N, C-alpha and C positions, 0 to 999 in steps of 0.2 A: 547646766541648762535650766534647771528648776530655779536656781538662785537668780539667773538672768531674767527670767520671766517675772519673778516676784519683784525685781528691781525696776521692771517696766519694759523689758525687751518684748517687742511685738512680732518679730519674725525670726524663726530659728530654722537653720538648715543643717541636717545631719547627712554626711556623706561617708561612704566606705566602699571598698571593693566588695564584690559579691560574697556573701556568707560571713561578713565580719560583724554582723549584729545590729543593723539599722532597725529592724522590726523590734527586736528585743529591747533596744535602747529606748525607742519611743513608747513601747508598752510600759516599761518601768517609769518613764517620765509621766505618762498618763496616770499611773497609780499614785505617784507622789503628789501630783497636782490635785487629784481628787481629794486627798487628805487635807489639802489647803482650801477646800471648797470651790475649786474651779469646776466649771461645767465643761467636760471634755467630750468632743464629738469626733468620730473617726469617719472619714469619707471612704465609702466602699464602691458605690456605683451610682450613676445618675438615674434618677426616676423623674416622672412628670412633676413630682411634688418638690423638686429641688429648691425652687425659688421660695416656696412657703417654708421649707425647712430652714433656709438661710435667714429668712425674716424672723423665725422663732429664735434661732441662735443669736441673732443681733440684739434680741430683747433680754438676753441673760446678763447677769451682773459681771461674771468673770468667764467669758466663753473662750474655749480653745478648740481649734480645728486641727486635726492631724491628717496629713495627706502624704501617703507613701507613693514613691515613684512618680514624682510630679511631671516628668517628661511624657508619661503615658496619659496624663490627665489634664491636658491643656484646656480642654473645653470647660472643665470645672473651674480652673483658675480664671478663665475669661469671665465666667458667670460671677465668681466671687469678687472680681475686680469691680463689677457693677454694683453688687449688693453688699459690699463690706461697709456698712454704715456705722457700726459700733467701733469707735476709735480704740476701745480697750480690747478688741478681739485679737487673740494671739493665733498666729499661723505657724505650725510646725510641719516642715516638709522634709522628705528624704529622697535620696537618689544615689545610684552607683557613681563612684568617683569618675570613671571614664565618661559617663553620660553627662554628669555635671560639667565637666570640662568643655563639652561640646554644646551645651545648652544654657550657658550663663546668660547670654543675651536674651534668650527666650524667656527665662525666668524673670529677668528684669522688666521685660516688656509686659508680661502678664501680671505683674504685681506693681505696676506703675513705678518702676525703678526703686522699689523698696530696698532698704539696706538689711541684709540678713546677717545674723550672728552665725558664722559657719563653724561646725564642729566635725572635724575629721577623726573618726574612731578606728582607723586602720591599725593603729598600734596600741597595745595595752601598756599602761604604765605599771610601775612596781606594785602599787596597791591593788590594781586590777588583777595582775598575774597571781598574786598571793590569794586573793579572794576566789578567783576562778579555780585554782588548784584545790583549795579547801572544799569548794562546792562539788567538784568532780569526785573527790575522795569521800565526802559525806554520802553521796548517792551511788557509790560503787561504779563509777563510769570510766575509770581509768583502764579497764580491760586488762590486757596483758601487762600493763605498766603499773598496776596497783601495788606491786611488791616494791617499787622504788621508794627511796626515802623522800621526805618532803623537799629537801634541798635539790635532790636529783630531778624531782618533778618540775620545780621552778626553773631549773637549768634547761630541761627539755623544752618548756614553753618559750623561754627566751632565745635559745640558740637554735634548736632544731626546728621550732615553729615560728621563729622570727617575731615573737610577741604578738602574733596575729590570731584572732579568734578562729578564723577560717582554717588556718593551718592546724590548730589544736584539734578542732572538730574532725577534720579529715584524718588526722593521725589516729584519733580514737575510733572513728567509724570504720576504719580499715582493719581494726582488731577483729580476729575471728570470733571472739565472744560477742561482740556487738553486731557484726554483719549477719550472724546466724539468726538474729531476731527478725530479719527481713526475708527469711527463707521462702515464704509463700510468694512474695513479689518476684524474687530472683528466679524461682522455678517457672513462673509465668513468662518472664522475659526470655529464659533459655528455651522453653518448649514452644513459645510463640503460639499458644493456644488462643481461644476466643478472648476478645477484648484487648488484644495486644495493642491495637491502635489507641485505645483509651488510656492504657497504662503509659505508653510513650508520650501521648499528649499531656497527661498530668505531670509526668516527671520533667519533660523538657520545658513546659511552661513555668514550672517551679524553678528549674535551674536558670532559666533566662529572665526570671523576675517578671513574667507576664501574668497578670492577675486574672485567672479564669475561675468560673464557678460551675456548679453542677449543671445548671441550665445550658451553659456553653458546651460542656462535654456531651450532654444528651442531644443537643442540636447537631453536633458533628456526627455522632453515632447514628442518629436517625437519618441524616442525609446519606450516610454510607450504607444504610439499610442493614446495620449489624447490631442494632439495639433490640434485645429480646427480653422476654419476661423473667429470665433467670439472671439478668444483669445485677439486680440487688442482692442476689445470693452468692455471686461469684466470690470465692475466698480472697483472691488477689485484689479485686475491686473493693471489697469490704475493708481491706487494709489501707486503702487509699481514700475512701469516701465514708463519711458518717451520714447514713441515710436518715437517721432520726432528726438531725439538724440540717440536713441537705448541705453539708459543708465538706470541702476537700480537706482531708487530715494532713497530708504531707505538704507543708508550705516551705520547708527548709530547703534552700538551694543546695546546701552541703549534702544532705541525705540523698537528694535527687541525683547529685553529681556522682556520689559513690555507687548508687544503684545502676546508673547508666553506664558506668565504667565496667560493670560486670556483664554487659551485653556482648557476647562473644562473636555473633554473626552480624556483620555490618550491613549486608545487602537487605535483609528484612527491615532493619532499623531505618535505612534511608528510604526504602519504599514506603514505609509508614509515614515518614515526613512528607513525601511527595503526595500521598493520598490526603493528608491533612491540609496541605497547601491548596490542592485542587478543590477541596471541599469548601474552604473559607474564602477562596479567591474572590468570589462575587459579593461577599458580605462587606458592607461599608462601615462597620463599627470599628472603633479604635483598637479593641482587643485583637481582632483578626489581623488588622494592619501591623500591629506590634509583633504578633506571633510570626507572621511571614517575614518581617524585617529581621527578626532574630534568627529564624531558620536559614535565611539566605546569607547571613554574615559568614565570610570566609573563615575568620578566626574561630567563631562558634562551631562551624562544621569541622574544622581541623581538630579541635579538641574532642568533639563528640565522636568522630569517625576514626580517629587514629588507633591503629592496631599494628603491632610490630610486623606482622606477616602480610600486611596489605599496603598498597600504594594509596595513601589517603587522598592525594590530588586526583587520582583516577576516579575515586568515588565521588569527590566533590564535583568534578567535571560531569559525571553521570547525572548528579542531582541538578546542576545548573541547566543541562540540556533538557531535562524532563519538565522543568518549570518555566522555560524560556518564554513560552507563548501565553502564560497566564496574564490576566489583566493587570495584576499588581506587579508584574515584572517588565513586560515589554516596553512600557513608557516610564519606567522608574530608573532614574539615574543611579540610584543606590545599587540596583541589581547589576548594571553594567560595570559599575566600579568594582564590585566583588568579582565579576568575571575577569576584569583586568588584573586584580591582585593574584588570582589563580594563574593567569597567563605569565605574570612576572615570576612566580614561584616555579613554573615549569620552563622558564627561560624561552617562552614563545613571545619574544619581544615585539615582533611585527604585529601580531594579533592584539597584544596589550595596548599598543598605540591606537588601534582601531576602536577598541572597546572604551578607552579613555575619551576618545573623540566623541563617541556616542554619549557617554556620561556627561561630558561638557555641554553637548548640544541640548540634551534634555534638561539639564540644570539651568541653562541660560534662558530657557522658556519657562522655568519655574514649574515644570510639569511633574506632578507627583501622583502616582497611582492611577490617574485617569486624565485623558486629554482635556477634560472639562474643568479640572481643578488646578488653579494656578497659585503658586506660592513662591516667594523669594527664597532661593536656595543658596546657601553659603557653600562655595566650592572648595573650601579649605581641605577637605578629605581627598578630593580629586587632585588638588594641587600637590599634596604630599605624595600621592602615588605616582604622579607624573615625574616628580623629582626622583623618587625611588626608582622608577623605571629607567630614566636617563642615566643615572649613576650606575645601576647594576648592569645595564646594557653595555655601557662603554667599558666598564671594568672587565666584564666577561669576554668582550670581543678584543680587548687590549689594542684598540685602534688609536694610536698616538696622534694621528692626523686630525681626528675630530674630538679628541679628549677635552681640550679646554673649551671648545665651542659648546659641547654638551654639558660640561660642568657649569659654565656661566648660566646657561638656560636653567639648569637644575637649581642653582643657587638663587637665581632671581625668583623662581617659582617658590622655593622653600622659604625664603625670607618674607615673601608676600603672605605665606600661610602662617608665619610665626608671629602672631599678634599676642604679646605677653599679657595683655589685659584679659585675654580669654583663658589663660592658664592651660593652654593645650601643649602637651609634651611631645606630640607626634612629630613635628618638624625636627626636633632635636634627636629623635630616635633615628630618623632618616639621615641626619647630619653625621651620624656615626660612620656612614659610608665615605665621608671625606677622608678618614684615616686610610681606608683601603685605596682610595683614588690616589692619595699621596704616595703610598707604597708602590703602586703599579707604575705611575707616570712621572713622578717628580724628576727623576734623573734624565728624562727625555725632553723636558721642557726647556724653553729658552729662558734667559734671565728675566725678561719682561713678563713671561708667562708665570714664572715662579713668584715674582712680586705680586702679580694679579691674584694668584692662588692664595698667598699668605694674607692679602688684604681681605679676601672673602672669608678666610678663617677668622680673622680679627672681627669682622662684622658679625659673624655668627656667634662668636664668644660674647660680644656685647649684648646680643639679643638673649643669650642664655643667662647672662647676669641679670637682665630685667626679669626674666622668668623666675629665677632662683630667689630673687628678693621677695616675690609674692607667693610662691607655692608653699603649701603647708603640709602636703602628704609626702612622707619619707621615700616611698618606693620610687616614684617618678623623679624626685629630687636626686636620688642616689645615682641613677644611671645617666641623667643629664649632667651631673657633676663630673662623672667619670669621662664622658665624651668631651666636656669642656676642658678638663685637665689634659687630655691627650692633644687637643687642638692647641692649647697654650704651650705645651711642650714643643710642638712642631714650629710654632711661631718663634719660640725662643731659640730653637736650633737654627732657624734661618737668620735671625738677627745676631746670634752669637755662635758662628760656625765652629769655633775652637772648642766649645763645650757642648758637643752634640750628645744628646741622650735620646733614646727611643721611647715612644709612648708605651704605656703599660698594656 
C-alpha cells in the first residue's frame, strides 16, 4: 500500500472480516507514510470545524486522510466529495468484507466513481505468519502454546487458525493465562453489578465495529439515570475507559468477543440491549442508528446469545418483540427482514411471508428509520431471503405439486439478486439449497420439469463463474466454488446418465 501511494495511487481500500487487522494495518501504514513526510490525518468525528479542517488539509503538500468503517461515515464522504480540491490528496478507507460487498455502489457514488486499489487482508501470507509468530514469542503472548517449537507454531497458525489474524487472536485470548488478565471485567459481567449496561454497551459496540466515545457512553447512562459520582472509580469501568484521555481502552473486536462469550446468563444481557435500544431510539445521530442496526441483526444476535442450554431463537424473538414499536424499527424494512429470517429459522413460514411483504412494502417507499426520510433502498437482501424462504418451505413440506412452481419463483428472485458486479456472495449461499431440492424432488419430476431444473442450475453456474472471476477473498470464494462444483456434477449426471456421481 505504501509503495502504491508513493507511485501515485490516490484511493486505497482495506477490507477484512471483523478482527483481521484493518485498524492495525492502517495504523502501520500511517507510521510508514509519516517517515516519508506525508501529512496523515485520521477522521474520528464530525465537528462544526470540519470544512475548515478539510481546507487546511487541502493546503498540505502530501496529505493523506484515513477513514475507518466508511459505511458508517457517509456524511463525511459526501462532504469530502465537495471539498477534495487537492488532486494529490490520498484517501485510505477501511470496511468489513461483508459490508463492503453490500455497499460498493454507495462508495462509488460518494467518491465520484473513484477507482480504489483494494487490499483484502483476510489471509496472512508465509512472511506475515512467520513475523506474527516471532512477535507473539517475543512478547510471551503464546500462552499455553509457548512450549511449542517454532515449526509447530507456524503450523498452528496455518492449519488450526486458517492463516487468519482473527483466528490466531481468538486462540490466544481463550488461553487461561491470557483470559485471567480480564478478571475484573469478567467478574462484573458475571455479578451484573452497577454499570452492567455501560460494560455491555462498550463491548458490543467494539464487537460490532460501531465507533462510540466516552461522551456517548455518558449520554446513555445519564438518560438511564444510572450515572453516579463513583463511575470514574469503578474498577471494571477503569479497565475499559482511560479517564485521563477520555478514551475507551478496549477497541479490539476480538477481545470484546471473547469477553462477551463469558457472559453466562443471557436474559440480563438481552435486557441490557433492549434498554440501550430504547435509550438511543429517538437520537438521530449515525452512531445510534448504526448501533441499533447491529443489535437487531439476526446473525449478530444468534452469535451473541447462543448458549447450549438455551433456545437462542426464543431469546431473539423476545428481543424483537420488545423493540417492535421503537421508532427505528416499526418503519424500518431491515427490522422486518430480520423478523422474517427468524421466522424461517423457526419454520414459521406463513408469518415469514407476511414479514417479508412488510419489508418489501417499506423498502419500496424508501422508508428508513422515519416516515419523513426517504432513500432508495436496494432490496437484494429481501430478495435473497424470499428465495431462501420459498426453497426451505417447499423442501420442508415435501409438496411435489407446487415444487417446481416455487423453485422457479425462487430462482427468478435469486438470479435477480445475483449481480456479480457487486461481489455479493449471499445469492450463492442460498443456491446451496438447490442441491437439497434436487435430492427431495428430482425423481418425482416430469422429463420437462427435469430439463427446466437443469437449465436453472446451468444459469446459476454461469452467474457463479462471473462472481468467481472477480472475487478476491478466499473464504467466500471457497464455499461458492463448492456449491458450483455440486451443481456442475448434477448437470453432468443429467447429460451423462451412464456415469452418475453424487455431489460431495
